[in-house]
C-alpha positions in Angstrom: 0.0 -0.1 0.0 3.0 2.2 0.6 3.6 2.2 -2.8 0.1 3.6 -3.9 -0.2 6.6 -1.1 3.0 8.0 -2.2 1.9 9.5 -6.1 -1.2 10.7 -4.4 0.5 11.9 -1.0 3.2 13.6 -4.1 -0.2 15.1 -6.1 -1.4 16.1 -3.6 1.3 18.1 -2.6 1.9 19.5 -6.0 -2.0 20.4 -6.3 -1.7 22.4 -2.6 1.2 24.5 -4.3 -0.4 25.2 -7.6 -3.4 25.8 -5.8 -1.6 28.6 -4.1 -1.1 30.3 -7.2 -4.5 30.4 -8.7 -7.0 33.3 -8.0 -9.6 31.9 -5.6 -13.2 31.5 -7.4 -11.7 30.5 -10.7 -12.7 27.3 -12.6 -9.0 26.0 -11.8 -8.9 27.6 -8.2 -12.5 25.0 -7.4 -11.8 21.8 -10.3 -8.0 22.3 -8.2 -10.4 22.3 -4.7 -12.7 19.2 -5.6 -9.6 17.3 -6.1 -7.9 18.0 -3.1 -11.2 16.9 -1.2 -11.1 13.3 -3.0 -7.9 13.0 -2.8 -7.7 13.7 0.6 -10.9 11.5 1.6 -9.4 8.6 -0.2 -6.1 9.3 1.5 -8.0 8.9 4.7 -9.3 5.9 3.5 -6.1 4.2 2.1 -4.4 4.8 5.2 -4.2 1.7 7.6 -2.4 3.9 10.7 -5.5 6.7 10.1 -8.7 5.7 12.0 -11.5 8.2 11.9 -12.8 8.3 8.5 -15.1 10.9 7.3 -18.7 9.8 6.9 -19.9 11.9 3.2 -23.6 12.5 1.4 -24.0 10.3 -1.6 -24.2 13.5 -3.7 -20.7 14.4 -1.6 -19.0 10.8 -3.0 -20.6 10.9 -6.7 -18.1 14.4 -6.7 -15.2 12.9 -5.4 -15.4 10.1 -7.5 -16.2 12.1 -11.0 -13.1 14.0 -9.7 -10.9 11.1 -9.6 -12.4 10.0 -13.1 -11.7 13.7 -15.0 -7.7 13.5 -13.0 -6.9 9.3 -14.4 -8.5 10.6 -17.7 -6.3 13.5 -17.7 -3.5 11.6 -16.2 -4.1 8.9 -19.2 -3.9 11.7 -22.3 -0.4 13.0 -19.9 1.0 9.3 -20.0 0.8 9.4 -23.9 2.9 12.4 -24.4 6.4 10.7 -22.9 7.7 7.8 -24.0 7.7 4.3 -22.2 10.9 4.0 -19.9 10.7 8.3 -19.4 10.9 9.4 -15.4 7.9 11.5 -16.4 5.8 8.2 -17.9 6.8 6.2 -15.1 5.4 8.7 -13.1 2.5 9.2 -14.4 1.7 5.2 -14.6 2.8 5.1 -10.7 -0.4 8.3 -10.8 -2.0 6.5 -12.6 -2.8 2.7 -10.7 -2.5 5.1 -7.5 -5.4 6.6 -9.1 -7.6 4.0 -9.9 -7.2 2.3 -6.6 -8.2 5.6 -4.9 -11.1 5.6 -6.7 -11.8 1.8 -5.8 -11.0 2.9 -2.0 -13.6 5.4 -2.1 -16.6 3.4 -4.2 -16.4 0.7 -1.4 -16.5 3.5 1.4 -20.0 4.1 0.5 
């Protein structure tokens, strides 16, 4: 599970840095906020050291799954831009795998 958590933690960290540079209220800021909420929730489900789990409504779960689907789609598109074996391709492959697992955990939790 550690191999899966690392790409999620990395994506959260990069997203938190990126959101600081965006204008609040912009579509990019709003999208990134949604992505971060989905990632934090999935991480809380995947991290066995955390015992407290947030209770979510059906609407929230659907929003989180939509955000995860969007991140998966964008990652697949980005991955195609890099040749197999490059660091970028491997990073995106690992991120894609972690996002897919995050999606499964999010679906199962509700």
